[in-house]
N, C-alpha and C positions, 0 to 999 in steps of 0.2 A: 315484869315481863309476863305476856300471857302464858298460861300452863302449856298451851300447844307448842310454842316456840322452845321453852325451857325444857321440856321434857321429850323434845324430838332426838330421835336416835342419831348417832353420828354418820357422817357420810362413808358408807363401806366402800371399798375398792370395786366392788361388784355393782355399786349403784342401786341397792335395795332401796334405800330411802327414797330416791327419786322415782322410783317404779311405784312405791307406795304412795308417794305424794300425787301422782296422776289421778288417784281416786276421785280428787275433787272435779276433774272435767266433767265426768258424767252427772255429778251432783249438780253443778252449775248448768248442765243441760236440762235435766229432768225437773229441777226446781223452777227454771224458767218456762217450760213446756206446760209444766202444770198450773203455773200462775197465768199464763197466757189463756189456757182454757177456761180456768176460773174466770178471768176477766170478761171473755166471750159471753159465758153462760149468764153472768151477771148482766151484761149489756143485753142480752137477749131477754131476760126476765124482765128486766126494767123498761125495755122498749126503746133503749137508746140507739138512735139511727147515727152511728158512727163508722168510720173506716178501721180496717185491722191495724193500720198503722199506728193508731191512737193507743193500742195495746202492746205492741210488740217491744218497742224500746222500755217502756216501764217494767214490763216483765223480765226482760233480760237484766236490767241494772237491778229491780228487786231480788231476782234470783241469785246474782251474783253478791249481792249485799247480804242477803241472808245466810249463804255459807260462809262468807268472811266473817259475819259477826258471830256465828257459831264457833268458828276457829280461833276467834279473839276472845271467847268468853272464857270464865273460870272452869266451867264445866266440859267445855268441848275440845276436842283434840283431834289430830289426824288419825289417830288410832280408833276413834269412834266411828268414822266414816267407812261402814262395812257394807257389805252387800244386802244385808236385810232392810235397813230404812230405804235404800235406793229402789230395791223391788217394790216397797210401800209407795214410793213416789211415783213409780211408773205405773202401778195398779190405781192410785188415786188419779192419775193424768187419764188413764184409760176410763176408768168410771165416769170422770167429768165430761170426756168425750162422748160417751155413749149417751150420758144425760142431755147434752148439748145437742146431739143429733135426734134425739126424740122431741126436743123441744123445738127445734128448728123447723119443723113442719108446720107448726101452729103459730109461730113467732118468727117470720123470717126477717133478716137484717141485710143492708147494704151489702156488708161485708161478704155474705155469701155469694153474691154476683162476684166480687173480687176474687173469690178464692175457687171457683168453678173452673174447671179445665178447659171448657169451651168458650171461654172468654179470653183469649190469649192477647197479651200487649206485644204489639210489634216492635222489635228492637230496631233501632236505627232509622 
């Protein structure tokens, strides 16, 4: 049995374990966001003319898979998911976003037009 499950604390009447288990939600979010930004930056540098939809689903799946694999590994547990690494993911995501912003001026992509606010898609 993986260490993260075997060493999990019991369910206390106050629900402390459930509250602690919710820490994986921001990890899924920020891992996926960081991967999406990385994919867009790589596409921009390589000059790939693709839609943003090509990157969204792989970023979500790979982000969830990365967190799940960490929790299933021998060295990872729920107690290792603290605020420090999450702040690191947030900062990495912001840094990649800033680099993408700077590179976007010289290497525009079709997805820039998709993401602009002045290009609304009518509903219905």
